[in-house]
N, C-alpha and C positions, 0 to 999 in steps of 0.2 A: 271578873268579866262584867261589863256594864249591863244593866237591865235592858233586855232586848226591846221592850216596848218603847224605850226612849232612845234607842240606838241611833235613829236617824237624826236626832238633835245634837249628837255628840260630834264635835269637829275632830276627825281622826288625826289631824296635824295642826293643832291650834296655834303653834308658835314656830312656823318655819323660820329658821335663821341660817346664818352663814355656815355653822357647823353641820346643820342638817343637809344643806346644799352640798357641802364637801363630801359628806358621807354618801349621799346619793351618787355623786360623780364617781367616787371611788368604787362603789358597788357596781355601778353601771359599767365601768371599765373592766372589772373582773368578769362580769356576765358576758360582755362582748368578746372576751378572750376565750370563752368556752367554745369547744369545737362544734356543738350542735346549735348554738344561738344564731349564727349566720343563716343556717338552714331554716330555722323557724322564721327569721326575719324575711327571708325570701318567700316562704310560703304565705305569710301574712300579706306581704306586698302583692303577690300574685292574686290572692283571693280578693283583696279589697282595692287593688290598684285599678287604674283606668287603662283599658286597652282600646286603641283607636279603631282597629278593624273589628267590627261588630261580629262578623262570622267567626273569626278566630277566638273572640271572647266567648262566644257560645260554646265552641269546642272545648276550651279550657274548663269552663264551668260544668259542662256535661261530664267530662272526665272526673272532675272532683266529686260531683254528685253521685256518680255511679260507683266510685271507689268507697264511698261512705254510705252504708245502708241506712243509718239513722238520718243522715242528711237527705237522702232520697225520699225517705218517708216524710220528713218535714216539708220538703218542696212539694211533693204530691198532695199532701194534706192541705197545705196553704193554697195551692192552685184550685183545689176543689171546694174551698169554702164558698159560702153563698155570694160574697162580693166579687169573686173571681170566676165562678163557674159560668161557662158559656152555654146557653140554650138548655140548661138543666142537665146536661150530659157530663159525667165525670171524665177526667182525663187519666189515662194509665201511663202516659209517657212522661218521663222526667224532662226530656228535651222540649216537648210541647209545654210542660208546666213552666219551664224557664221562660219561654216566650210569653206565656200568660202573665207571669208575675213581673217580668222585666229583669234585665241583667243586674241592675243595681240591687234590687231586693234579694236576689239569690246570692249575689256576692256577699252581702252582709250575713246571710245565713251560713254561707261557706266559711266566712271568716271566723265565726264562732266555733265551727266544727274543727277548723285547723288547729286552734288552740287546744281543744279537748284531745284531738288525736295525737298531738305532739307530747303531751304530758301524762296521758292516762295510764301508761304502762311503766311507771317508775316506782318510787318508794311508796310504802303504805300511806305516808303523810300526803304525798301528791295525789294518790288515788282518792283519798277522802276529799281533798280540796277540789279535784276535778269533778267528782260526783256532785259536790255542792254547787260548783259553777254551772254544770249542766242543768241541774234542777232549777237554779236561779234563772238561767237563760230561757228555759221552757216556761217557767212562771211568768217571766217578763213578756214573752210573746203572747201567751194566753191572756194576761192582764190587759195588754194593749188592745187586743181584740175585744175584750169585754167592755172596756171604757171608750171604745170608738176612736182610738189613736190611729192615724192614717198610715203609720209606718211601723208595723209590728216587728219587721225584720231588724230595724235599727234598735228597737227596744231589746230584742233578743241578743244582739251584738253587745249592747251595754251590759246586759245581765251576765253574759259569759265573761267579759273582761273586767267586771267590777272588782274581783279580788286578785287581779293580776299580780300586784305587789307581793301578796302572801304566797302565791304560787311560785314566783321567781325566788323568793327567800327559801322556800322549802326545797326547791330544786338545786339552786346554786350555793346556798349557805345552810346546808342541812344541820350541821352541828349547832350553829347559832340559832336556827329556827327551833330546834329541840330545847335549847336553853331558855328561849323566850317562853315557850309553852310551860316549861318546868317552873319558871319564876311566877307565872300567873297561877298555875295549878297548886304548887307546893308552898310558895312564899306569900301568896296573897297579893302580889303586885298587880297593879292595873296593866292592861296590855300596852297602853301608851308609855308607861314608865319602863316596862321591860324592853320595849323597842328602843327607847332612848339609851338604855344601859348597854344593850347588846348590838343592835343594828346601827344605831346612830341616827335613824330616821324612821318615819312611819311607813307601813306597807303602802299607803296611798301615795306618799311622796315618791317612792321607788316605782310603783306601777305607772303613775302619770308621767314620770320621766321617760320610761320605755315607750309608753303610748305616743309621746311627743317625738321620740326618736323614730318611730315607725310612721309618723305622720298620720295617725289615726284621727278620726273625726273628734273635734274638740269636746263634743258631748260625752265621749267615753271618759275623758279626764274629769269631767263634772260628775260622772257616776262614781268615781273613785274617791274624790276629795270633796268634803262638805266645808265650804268656806262661809264663815258667819256673814250674813247679810247678802250672800250671793243669790240671785234669782236663777234657778236652774231650769234647764229645758225639760220638757215632759218625759223624754226617754230616760233621763237621769233619775227623775223622781220614781218612775216605774221600776228601774233597776234597783233603786234604794229599797223600795217596798218588797221587791222580789227576793233580794238577798236576806232581808229581815224575816220574810215568810219562811224561807228555807231554814234559817237558824231556829226559828220558833218551833217548826214541825219536826225537824230531823236532827238538830244539834242543840237541844235546850240546855240552859245553864245547869250546872250540877245541882241536883236536888229539885229541879223544876220539872213539872210534867210537860209532855209535848203539847204545844198549842197554847200554853199559858201566856197571857198577854196579847192574844190575837185581837180581842175587842179593843184594847188600848191602841194597838197598831192601826186598826181600822179607823178609830177616832182621829188619830194623828194625821192620817193621810186623807181623811174625808174631804177637807177643803180643796185639795189639789187633784185627787183622783176620783173621789166619789164612788169607790168600789164597795160593794156590800158583801156580807158574809156568804149568802148563797152564790154570788159570783165567784168568790174565793174558792168555794167547794168545787165549782166547775173548773176553775184554773188548776187546782191541785190534781184533779182527775186527769185532765188533759196533759199536764206536765209529766205525770207518772207514766201515762201511756207512751209519750214520746221518749221518755228515758228508757222504758222497757225496750223499745225498738233499737235504741243505740246499744243497750247491753247485749243484744243479740250478736253484735259485731265483735264483742270483746271475748272471743272464744279462747284466746291464749291465756286469759286470766283464770280460767277454770270455771266451768258451769256451776258447780255447787257454791262457789264463793259468790258469784254474781247473783245466783238465785237467793242466797241468804240476804244479800244486800237489798234486793228488790222486796223480799218478804218483809224485812224490817221497815222499809219505807211504806209499804202498804199498811202494815199494822199501825204505824204512827198516824197516817192519814185517817185510817178508819177510826182510831181512838178519838180523834178530834171531831170528825164530821159524821161518823156513823154511816147509816144507809143513805145519806145525802149525796154520796159519791159512788160512782161505779168505777172500780179499779181493775187494772189488768191482773191476770193470774200470775202468780210468782212461782208456783210449783212446777216441777218437771224440768227437763233439760232446756237450757236456753240455746237454741240452735237457729241459725238463719234459715227461715223456711225456704223450701225449694220453690222455684218459679211456679206460679199458679197457671197451670195449663189452660184453665178456663178463661184466662184473661187474654189469650192470644187473639181472639176475634176482636176484642176491644182495642188492643194495641194496633192491629191491622187497620181497624176503622179509623183510629186517630191518625195513622200514617196516611191513609187514603184521603182523609179530609185535608191534611197538609198539602198533599199533591194536587188535589182538585181545586182547593180554594185559591191557591196561588196568592194568598194575602200577604205579600211581602216576603214569603218564604223563599230563600235562595236554594239552589241545588245542594249547596253545602249543608243547609239546615235539614233538608230531606234525607241526605245521606247519614248525617249524625243520628237522626231519629231512627233510621233503618238499622244502623249499627247497634243502637241502644236496644231495639226490639230483639235483635239476635242475641245480644249478650244477656239480657234479662230473661228472656222467655224461650231461648233455644233449648236448654241453656248452654252457652258456650263461654269459654274463658276469655276469648278475644275475637275481635272481628276487625278486618282491615280492608279498605277499598284502595285499589290501584288503578291508575289510568295510563294509557299510552300517551307519550308526549305529543305535541302538535305535529311534529314531523314523523311520528311513529318510529322513532329510533330507540326509545327507551320505554320500559314499563316501570312506573314509579308508584310506590305507596304514598298516598296523599293524606289519609286520615284513618284513625282507628280508635277503638275503645277496648278496655279490658286490661288484664294483668300484663305488666311489662311492655305495654305497647309503645310507650315513649321511646324506649331504647331500641325497640324492634323496627320502627318506621324507617330510620335512615339506612338500615341494612337491606331493605326490600326495594332495591333499585337495580334493574338488570337491562342489558341490551335486549331489544325487542326480538333479535334473531337468535338469542341464546336458548335454543330448544333443549339443551341439556339441563336447564334450570326448570324444576317442576312447576313453579308458579307461571313462568312464561309459556311452557308447553301446554299446561292445562287450560290457560286462558285462551290460547290459540285453538284449543280443541273445540271450543264453542258450546260444548254440552256440559250440563251440571254434573258434578261428580263428588261423591263423598267416600273417602277411603278410611278404613278398609270395608265399608259396607258394600260398595259396588264391585270392588275387586281388591286383591292383595296389593300392598304397596310394593313398588320396585325398590331395589337397593338405593337408587338415587333419591327417590321420594322419601324413603325411610331416613336417610341422612339429612335431607332438607328439613323434614318434620322435627327431627331431634335438634337441629340447629336453631329453629325458630321456637322451640319449646312446646310442641304439641305432640300428642300420641296419635291423634286422629284428626282429620281436617276435611273441609269441603272447599271447592272452588266453584263459584257460580259466575260465569262470564256475563258481562254487560253487553248485550247485542242491541244496538239502536239502529233502526232502519236497515237491518241486514249487515251492519258493520260492527265488529268487536272493538269496543273502545276501552275495555278494561275488565276488571273482575272484582268480586268480593270474596275474600278468604276468611274463613272462620274455623275455629277448632277448639278441642278440649285438651287440657294439659295432661290429664291422667288417662291411662288405658282403662278399658272397661267396656261395657255394652255400648254398641254404636246407637245413635239416635234411631227411633223407629221411623217408619215411612211418613207418618203424619207430621213429625217434626221436620223432616227434610222437605216435605211439600210446603210447610209453613215458611221455611227459610227461602224457598224459591218464590213464594208469593211476596215476601218482603222485597226481594231483588227485582221482581217484576214491577213493583211500584216505583222503585228507583229508576228503572228503565223508562217507565211511563212519564215520570217527572222530567227526565232529561229530554225525552222526545217532545213533550209539551213545550218546554222552554225553547227548543230549537225551532219548532214550528212558529212560535210567537215572536221570534227575534228576526 
């Protein structure tokens, strides 16, 4: 294994030739034949691609953000940094945070989480690699902020994708990957030599070929491959430093202590990044905090296992930086925390500001923010808004957030006169209702609830200028205690703000 202090100077693919190109094409064809690769490609394209309709783009992003707790934490944290905060007041809403940061910035953050989410629950080898990629991505974002780079989200994306080739090898060619590691570990071969013998190409060559296939930004390819004499963009340099920092701290060479070579690494990157050791300490603390948030979402991997991982990371960082860093706690069960009920007033305030300010916010944006508030702080598993068609012949679900909502929306389309359908009947009822808190469910309501995947649900009609124009449906998937009255009043207050937004827009048009 090369000395990590000089790792950035080593060209990982110094002599690309015809045989290497052929090996890459062959490997790429085998990867593309895999059943899950098209799905990953689609997710990457959706996360990073361009969507013409800005409102639909916001909905897609909000859905991705709310599905990934670690990403939601990243987005909210980024929006609340000094350069983004408006008026000194923090934002609690991911939807509003997306508007503050901009769609492109959040797309780049989502793109990095898509890769992590796809590979994180595979083999032990992949788990280690994705943990390293996540740490490198968080390092890169924090470094970009420390050195004043204007696009920290792009740096984060480069940090996450930097070891894509090795991730692909460990996923799709596991036997060969294990042979490469054995050649390096047991036979003393260099990694480049082992790759030539087994894979026929470098990890960087393979990863950059897939990045080109996905039409990722060219700077991501620069982050993977160091070409002699190439002048690389700053995000690539940040990703290079970030990956080397991850290896130094958490995967040191055999016999080396954690952090050995850090000063040499700083000296190496001083001319281009100018980052200092105290700044690196802050970078490490921030990256571990963000990684801790993402670990909260990996419940199916087992809490004790993840707690051990985080504890080992904390100990390594503490051993290098000592009391210079404040690190997240690693002990105790890693559970996604329940919604902070004290944040409800702040979430309502954010939504009210969106309604009143009318600063380019469409009705669709207000509705998405309202649905987010219900899902995050209700707490409810899903929330869906339905509207009557312009001729009032149909009641159609238009937008939603939460578990399984993409598959659910096309099914929630009914004739406006179908009073045997609970959603239609309860919308026409005009009064807010939560079942079974207000009364027992009828047999038809119980069948409908089972069909849409909830054990309890509420319907809050949207009544604008005395006319019912639709409703918001929200519910919980599991049976259990029904929400208390303060929670239901909170939900009604959210819907009242949606009604106010629609009324304001109609008065102004």
